[in-house]
N, C-alpha and C positions, 0 to 999 in steps of 0.2 A: 782617280789616283790610287784606288785600293789595289788595282792590278800591279802597280809599280811599287807600292810599299808593303803589300801583304798584311796591312792593318785593317781587318774586316771587323766592323762594328754593326751588329744586326740592328734592323729597325725595332722600335718598340710600339706599343699600342697607341700611343698618342701620335705617332708619326705615320703609320700605315695600317691598312686593313689586315685581318688575320690571314687572308689568302696570300698577300704580299710577304708578310713575315714568314709564313710557312714555306714559301717558295724560294726565298732569298737566303739560302743556307751558305755557310762557309764552302762546303763541297761543291754546290752548284756554281757559286761564283768563281771558285778556282778553276773549274773546268771551263768556264766561259773565258776567263783570262788567258788560260794556256792556249785555247783554240785561236782567239783573236791575236795573241802574240805571234804564234806560229805563222798566221796568214798576213798580218799587217805590220809586225814589228812592235816596237814599244809604244805605249800609249803616251801622247804628248799633252793634249789639252782637249777640252770640250767648250763648245760655244753655243749659247742660247741664240737660236735664230728666230724663233717665233712662239708666241702664246696664243692659243685659240680657246675661245669660250665655246663649249658645246651646250647650246641651250636645250637640246633634246634630252641629253642625259644629265644636264645640270652639273657638269664638271669642267675643268680646265685642263688642256693638253699643252705641255711644254715640249718643244722639239729642239733637241740639242744635236749639234753635228760634232762627231768625234773626230779628232785629229790624231793619226797615227804616223809612225816613222816612214812607212812605205807609201808611196803615192797611189797604190792600187786600193787603199782604204777609202771606202765611201759609205760610211756608217752613221746611222741615226740612233740616239737614245731617245725614246718617247716616254715621257712621265706624265701620268694622269692623276690629278688630285680630284677627289670626290667633293660633295657639297659640305663635308665635315673637315675639309682641308687635310685629308689624309691621302697618302699615296695609295691609289687603288689599282695601279697598273704600271709596270716597267716592261718596255719592249725594246728590243734592238732589231734593226732592219736596215736594208739598203737605203741610203739617202736618195730622195727625189726632191727637186725643188718645188714641185707642186704638191701641196698637202692633200692627202686622201685619208679618210677614216678607215682604219683597218681594225 
């Protein structure tokens, strides 16, 4: 909803790893929001589709399907929590029903 409200609240050290904190700046987030809004229209909702335990890396992957105004939007937000329950990765990609590690 940050793209719709423009209220950006950065992650803190108890929520995310230093690399995620460094990469999720207001400027980068605004750039992504503008790009997605131009392609897919307004953001409507996000739905958790599945949670996957990655035993190799000892982390948990949350797959969210993003819902946008335009029907051509088929986007996934993938959030990874490490073994300290901190966000260690945020990725957007094209949605595919079959999960693949990327």
